[in-house]
Legacy VTK file of the C-alpha trace (Angstrom):
# vtk DataFile Version 3.0
C-alpha trace
ASCII
DATASET POLYDATA
POINTS 230 float
19.735 2.680 0.484
15.735 2.937 -0.249
14.803 5.413 -2.926
12.016 7.664 -2.840
10.265 9.607 -5.652
8.689 12.833 -4.160
6.114 14.255 -6.696
4.536 17.648 -5.779
4.188 20.967 -7.758
4.868 22.761 -4.516
8.552 23.565 -4.721
8.812 24.429 -1.076
7.195 21.256 -0.057
9.300 19.019 -2.277
12.443 20.751 -0.740
11.239 20.338 2.914
10.454 16.618 2.417
13.623 16.085 0.380
15.740 17.332 3.092
14.175 15.372 5.641
14.256 12.336 3.575
18.007 12.627 2.907
18.639 13.132 6.708
16.868 9.776 7.189
19.440 8.099 4.657
16.949 7.910 1.699
18.039 8.485 -1.893
15.651 11.098 -3.022
14.015 11.866 -6.669
11.951 14.796 -7.153
9.089 15.416 -9.760
6.917 18.590 -10.042
4.284 17.318 -12.396
2.650 14.077 -13.246
4.115 13.414 -16.480
7.787 13.950 -14.964
6.850 11.502 -12.136
6.137 8.719 -14.558
9.211 9.350 -16.641
11.362 9.219 -13.398
9.413 6.239 -12.002
10.132 4.245 -15.338
13.999 5.289 -15.378
14.766 5.104 -11.677
12.357 2.306 -9.952
12.154 3.832 -6.692
11.116 1.847 -3.697
8.329 4.217 -2.606
6.265 7.068 -4.331
4.897 10.092 -2.553
2.218 11.671 -4.840
0.374 15.006 -4.545
-2.972 14.506 -5.874
-3.286 18.005 -7.370
-0.324 18.039 -9.883
-0.436 19.735 -13.362
-0.324 17.729 -16.610
-1.260 14.605 -14.951
-2.739 14.388 -11.473
-1.607 12.142 -8.609
-4.578 9.517 -8.886
-3.761 9.094 -12.737
-0.027 8.608 -11.957
-0.827 6.148 -9.239
-3.023 4.176 -11.676
-0.269 4.045 -14.339
2.147 2.974 -11.797
-0.198 -0.005 -10.483
-0.509 -1.286 -14.119
3.182 -2.418 -13.804
4.321 -2.161 -10.123
3.134 -2.790 -6.436
5.727 -0.341 -5.118
4.249 1.350 -2.032
2.433 4.759 -2.793
1.504 7.625 -0.333
-1.065 10.140 -1.708
-0.689 13.689 -0.288
-3.548 16.303 -0.826
-5.213 19.425 0.695
-8.519 17.940 0.066
-10.301 16.494 3.019
-13.313 14.828 1.397
-14.068 11.204 2.269
-14.453 10.141 -1.320
-11.094 11.179 -2.531
-9.375 9.257 0.430
-11.378 6.175 -0.771
-10.647 6.782 -4.458
-6.901 6.886 -3.465
-6.955 3.758 -1.382
-9.087 1.923 -4.117
-6.546 2.893 -6.743
-3.833 1.051 -4.626
-2.513 3.531 -2.512
-0.924 2.305 0.719
-1.430 5.585 2.627
-3.154 8.974 2.366
-1.858 12.088 4.170
-3.733 15.433 4.523
-2.117 18.786 4.065
-1.032 20.476 6.034
1.314 18.046 7.666
4.681 17.787 9.437
7.509 16.370 7.497
8.297 14.438 10.856
4.835 12.808 10.365
5.564 11.849 6.732
8.976 10.370 7.577
7.098 8.211 10.267
4.705 6.955 7.705
7.381 6.129 5.398
9.508 4.194 8.004
6.376 2.155 8.851
5.815 1.203 5.340
9.468 0.319 4.844
9.537 -1.801 8.175
6.723 -4.004 6.576
7.952 -3.965 2.875
11.784 -3.933 2.885
13.666 -7.003 4.032
16.063 -6.408 7.024
19.019 -7.434 5.025
20.068 -8.794 1.398
20.585 -12.338 3.020
16.838 -12.413 4.354
15.153 -15.534 2.995
11.656 -15.356 1.712
9.132 -16.373 4.413
5.615 -17.646 3.362
2.430 -19.093 4.894
0.533 -21.790 3.199
-3.020 -22.925 3.839
-4.764 -25.485 1.490
-3.793 -24.472 -1.997
-3.167 -20.748 -1.101
0.327 -19.701 -0.390
1.041 -15.931 0.551
4.614 -14.538 0.095
5.075 -11.084 1.797
8.563 -10.673 0.497
7.510 -10.845 -3.055
4.073 -9.061 -2.543
2.198 -11.903 -3.895
-0.026 -14.854 -3.362
-0.051 -18.100 -5.350
-3.044 -20.386 -5.781
-2.263 -23.647 -7.448
0.607 -22.010 -9.185
-1.192 -19.086 -10.438
0.520 -15.719 -8.997
-1.637 -12.942 -7.881
0.158 -9.345 -7.473
-0.656 -7.607 -4.249
0.164 -4.219 -2.607
2.148 -4.106 0.565
-0.980 -3.754 2.681
-2.983 -6.354 0.777
-0.249 -9.116 1.419
0.060 -8.213 5.056
-3.812 -8.635 5.438
-3.867 -11.696 3.490
-0.670 -13.230 5.299
-2.159 -12.388 8.627
-5.554 -14.050 7.892
-3.899 -17.130 6.183
-1.578 -17.574 9.249
-4.680 -17.726 11.542
-7.284 -20.058 9.651
-10.785 -19.508 11.105
-9.950 -16.538 13.137
-12.205 -13.333 12.785
-10.504 -10.039 12.589
-12.175 -6.814 13.606
-11.384 -3.616 11.560
-9.541 -2.239 14.811
-7.455 -5.415 15.015
-6.401 -5.185 11.382
-5.521 -1.431 11.811
-3.429 -2.369 14.774
-1.541 -5.462 13.285
-1.243 -4.107 9.828
-0.978 -0.425 9.844
0.467 -0.080 13.412
-0.100 2.643 15.953
1.534 5.236 13.770
-1.537 5.241 11.520
-3.618 8.290 11.585
-6.612 7.264 9.395
-10.048 5.494 10.123
-11.186 2.098 9.727
-12.755 2.615 6.326
-9.220 2.213 5.073
-9.480 -1.497 6.036
-12.651 -1.765 4.044
-11.228 -0.454 0.834
-8.275 -2.840 1.042
-10.633 -5.903 1.781
-12.650 -4.877 -1.234
-9.636 -5.082 -3.548
-8.489 -8.168 -2.070
-11.814 -9.834 -2.694
-11.630 -8.871 -6.233
-8.249 -10.502 -6.728
-9.080 -13.723 -4.876
-12.327 -14.134 -6.816
-10.318 -14.565 -9.968
-8.435 -17.667 -8.813
-9.652 -21.033 -9.494
-11.020 -22.382 -6.973
-11.841 -18.856 -5.836
-11.021 -17.758 -2.291
-12.969 -15.159 -0.364
-12.894 -13.031 2.716
-16.180 -13.573 4.690
-17.956 -10.578 6.521
-19.038 -11.968 9.783
-21.897 -9.712 10.774
-21.037 -7.633 13.877
-17.575 -9.041 14.222
-15.212 -8.552 11.216
-13.738 -10.467 8.442
-12.281 -14.068 8.032
-10.665 -15.882 5.142
-12.636 -18.589 3.446
-12.326 -20.928 0.493
-15.598 -19.720 -0.761
-15.931 -16.595 -3.139
-19.763 -16.372 -1.986
-19.233 -16.212 1.580
LINES 1 231
230 0 1 2 3 4 5 6 7 8 9 10 11 12 13 14 15 16 17 18 19 20 21 22 23 24 25 26 27 28 29 30 31 32 33 34 35 36 37 38 39 40 41 42 43 44 45 46 47 48 49 50 51 52 53 54 55 56 57 58 59 60 61 62 63 64 65 66 67 68 69 70 71 72 73 74 75 76 77 78 79 80 81 82 83 84 85 86 87 88 89 90 91 92 93 94 95 96 97 98 99 100 101 102 103 104 105 106 107 108 109 110 111 112 113 114 115 116 117 118 119 120 121 122 123 124 125 126 127 128 129 130 131 132 133 134 135 136 137 138 139 140 141 142 143 144 145 146 147 148 149 150 151 152 153 154 155 156 157 158 159 160 161 162 163 164 165 166 167 168 169 170 171 172 173 174 175 176 177 178 179 180 181 182 183 184 185 186 187 188 189 190 191 192 193 194 195 196 197 198 199 200 201 202 203 204 205 206 207 208 209 210 211 212 213 214 215 216 217 218 219 220 221 222 223 224 225 226 227 228 229
């Protein structure tokens, strides 16, 4: 049974989401401020975290940053603020999705299911699968890439993007193709989400030796390349 941490200072929202999540079969943990969310996360190691951005004591973005220091667990940010820069900030921190209030609980559950379909194995016996190209190996089940023995931790979306590109060397992917194949039809955001994830991937791949890069093919999209300056 997957375990979900729901962190929001609005008691009514946490109750509604908790009720829906339990009906979906999830084990639910609840926090009403940022500090409580971090304590529960450290003690319970949930499989997914739903974070309200505007929480007391410690805001959701700060909680997300702390979680990302030690874990690649999927994070969904929720907020009443619709400014683009906040959505971009949440994705840059390492969020896997971003939901604007007001929302329907059914939509939130759909997004959680979509993330779990990509990040949780179908069964405990499921073997790791990976793709190797040159000295790069991408292992989705472990949320990581390996370059000449050096492990690089990735978020769920980052590893999916890299796996897709490494599986098709030389193929150029448009933003729309990546949204469709990585986020799926249930995603409700825009193409700038792709840009934020590509930016983080580039930063991580550039630290490898030799460095890998994701090329911007002008007017077309993105392509994986063994060249950090591409």
